[in-house]
C-alpha positions in Angstrom: 41.7 -1.9 -1.5 40.5 -5.4 -0.9 43.2 -6.8 -3.1 45.8 -5.6 -0.6 44.2 -7.6 2.3 46.5 -9.5 4.6 45.3 -12.8 6.0 46.8 -14.2 9.2 44.9 -16.9 11.2 41.4 -15.7 11.7 42.2 -12.1 10.9 41.9 -10.4 7.5 42.9 -6.8 7.4 44.3 -3.9 5.5 47.5 -2.2 6.7 48.9 1.0 5.3 51.7 3.3 6.5 53.8 3.5 9.7 53.3 5.4 12.9 50.5 5.9 15.4 47.9 3.2 14.8 44.4 4.1 13.7 42.1 1.1 13.7 39.1 1.6 11.5 35.8 -0.3 12.3 33.3 -0.5 9.5 29.6 -0.6 9.9 27.0 -3.3 9.3 26.5 -2.6 5.6 29.7 -0.8 5.2 32.7 -2.1 3.2 36.3 -1.3 3.8 36.2 0.9 0.8 34.0 3.4 2.7 37.2 4.6 4.3 39.3 5.0 1.2 39.6 8.8 1.9 40.9 8.2 5.5 43.3 5.4 4.3 44.8 7.7 1.7 45.1 10.8 3.8 46.6 9.7 7.1 49.6 7.4 6.3 51.7 10.3 4.8 50.9 12.3 8.0 52.6 9.6 10.2 49.8 7.2 11.0 49.4 3.5 10.4 45.9 2.7 9.1 44.6 -0.8 10.0 41.1 -1.9 8.8 40.2 -5.4 10.0 37.3 -7.2 8.3 34.8 -7.8 11.1 33.4 -11.3 11.1 29.9 -10.1 10.7 28.9 -13.0 8.5 31.2 -15.7 9.8 30.8 -15.6 13.6 28.5 -18.3 15.0 25.0 -17.0 15.1 24.7 -17.2 18.9 27.9 -15.1 19.3 26.9 -12.5 16.7 26.6 -9.5 19.0 28.3 -6.2 19.8 30.3 -7.6 22.8 31.9 -10.4 20.8 32.9 -8.0 18.0 34.5 -5.8 20.7 36.4 -8.9 21.9 37.4 -9.6 18.3 39.0 -6.1 18.0 40.9 -6.6 21.3 42.2 -10.0 20.0 43.3 -8.2 16.8 45.2 -5.6 18.8 46.9 -8.4 20.7 47.7 -10.2 17.5 49.4 -7.1 16.1 51.0 -6.2 19.5 49.3 -2.8 19.5 48.8 -0.4 22.4 48.0 3.4 22.4 45.5 2.9 19.6 43.1 5.4 18.0 39.8 3.6 17.2 37.7 5.1 14.5 34.2 3.7 13.9 31.1 4.5 11.8 27.6 3.4 12.6 27.9 -0.2 14.1 31.7 0.3 14.0 31.3 3.3 16.3 29.3 1.2 18.7 31.9 -1.6 18.7 34.6 1.1 19.2 32.7 2.6 22.2 32.3 -0.8 23.9 35.9 -1.8 23.1 37.0 1.5 24.8 34.9 0.8 27.8 36.1 -2.8 28.2 39.8 -2.2 27.4 40.6 1.5 28.1 44.3 0.6 28.7 44.7 0.0 24.9 43.2 3.3 23.8 44.8 6.6 23.1 41.6 8.1 21.6 38.2 7.2 20.1 36.6 8.7 17.0 32.9 8.1 16.3 30.7 9.2 13.4 27.1 8.3 12.9 27.5 5.8 15.8 24.8 3.5 17.2 24.9 2.8 20.9 22.4 5.4 22.2 19.5 5.8 19.8 17.3 2.7 20.1 15.9 2.5 16.6 19.2 3.6 14.9 20.2 0.1 13.9 16.6 -1.1 13.6 15.8 1.4 10.9 19.1 1.5 9.1 19.2 -2.1 7.7 16.9 -2.8 4.8 14.5 -5.7 4.9 14.3 -8.1 1.9 12.5 -6.4 -0.9 12.7 -5.3 -4.4 15.7 -3.4 -5.7 13.9 0.0 -5.8 13.0 -0.3 -2.1 16.6 -1.1 -1.2 17.9 1.8 -3.4 15.6 4.2 -1.5 16.9 2.8 1.8 20.5 3.2 0.7 19.9 6.7 -0.6 18.4 7.7 2.8 21.8 7.0 4.4 23.3 10.0 2.5 22.3 13.7 2.2 23.1 13.5 -1.5 21.3 10.3 -2.9 23.9 10.2 -5.7 26.5 8.9 -3.2 24.4 5.6 -3.2 26.1 4.3 -6.3 24.9 1.2 -8.2 27.8 -0.7 -6.6 26.6 0.2 -3.1 23.0 -0.7 -3.8 24.0 -4.0 -5.5 26.0 -5.0 -2.5 23.2 -4.2 0.0 20.7 -6.0 -2.3 22.9 -9.1 -2.5 23.4 -9.1 1.3 19.7 -8.9 2.2 18.8 -11.6 -0.3 21.4 -14.0 1.2 19.4 -15.8 3.9 22.5 -16.5 6.1 23.7 -12.9 5.8 20.3 -11.5 6.5 19.8 -13.6 9.7 23.2 -12.3 11.0 22.3 -8.7 10.0 19.1 -8.9 12.0 20.9 -10.5 15.0 23.5 -7.8 15.1 20.9 -5.1 14.7 18.9 -6.5 17.6 22.0 -6.8 19.7 22.9 -3.2 19.0 19.4 -2.0 20.0 19.5 -4.0 23.2 23.0 -2.8 24.1 22.4 0.9 25.0 25.5 2.6 26.4 23.9 5.6 27.9 24.8 4.6 31.5 28.4 3.7 30.5 29.4 6.9 28.8 30.0 9.2 31.9 32.6 6.8 33.2 34.6 6.7 29.9 37.4 9.2 30.1 39.2 8.3 26.8 39.5 11.5 24.6 36.8 11.2 22.0 36.3 13.1 18.7 32.7 13.1 17.5 32.2 14.0 13.8 28.5 14.0 12.7 26.5 14.8 9.6 24.0 17.6 10.3 21.5 15.7 8.1 21.9 12.2 9.4 18.6 10.4 9.1 19.8 7.2 10.7 21.4 8.5 13.9 20.0 12.1 14.1 21.9 15.1 15.3 20.5 14.9 18.8 22.3 11.6 19.2 25.6 13.3 18.6 24.6 16.0 21.2 23.9 13.2 23.7 27.2 11.5 23.1 28.9 14.8 23.6 27.0 15.6 26.8 27.7 12.2 28.4 31.3 11.5 27.4 33.5 13.4 29.8 36.3 14.3 27.4 34.7 14.8 24.0 34.7 17.4 21.2 31.8 17.5 18.7 32.2 18.7 15.0 29.4 19.1 12.5 29.5 18.6 8.7 26.7 20.4 6.9 24.7 18.8 4.0 25.9 15.4 5.2 24.2 12.2 6.2 25.1 9.0 8.1 28.6 8.3 6.6 30.5 11.6 6.8 33.9 10.0 5.8 32.2 8.9 2.4 30.1 11.9 1.7 32.6 14.6 2.7 36.0 12.8 2.9 38.2 15.9 2.7 36.3 17.8 5.4 36.1 14.7 7.6 39.9 14.2 7.3 40.7 17.8 7.9 38.6 17.9 11.1 40.0 14.7 12.4 43.6 15.6 11.6 43.2 19.0 13.3 41.8 17.4 16.4 44.6 14.8 16.5 47.2 17.6 16.2 45.4 19.7 18.9 45.4 16.7 21.3 49.0 15.8 20.6 48.1 12.4 19.0 
């Protein structure tokens, strides 16, 4: 999908389809291709998919934090002239989506989170691999999924290259620390945006009790489980993820 990226000013993004905008926010180690299933499924159903590349490795180090990524997403929406947006985020992307929804609720029609950080303190801290040999990184990557085979050679190679690039590693650590510090537990009860929570029952990074807590604290949320599924439900069970999300959007009239 990256060969279809549009570049406008400081924004680089993928745009597919026409209709209600769904903005997808990728995670810390997650590429845009993690959402191939969503990007293929929703445009024929009347949705416009937009996937901005978050400036994880290009933002000045002192600004590399969750709040500035949320501001970046708001600037992207302004750039595209978007309102009544559905935000969909996985892992760090879910956390950015939550904060964006808290700060700019007037832009949001709905929020969708899966394996999101923002509550569980060690979620980000344990999910990024430290520098090490490739076998160590492969085990860390496999731990993200219920089925370790989902951690393909391409995924492991990409993570290995990232953690062995000093500048990328420094930013990865900065973002992870920012996410741990930025706990949203007290913010959630005041956030009334309709929220769909889709979670892997076997998520090792953000365990099931994290999903339960999001559901308990968000006033207008629905929680759906995917069995035999780890931290990235939209990658591991794309068909089930899409069907659950589409049914929820239909039920809510979005």
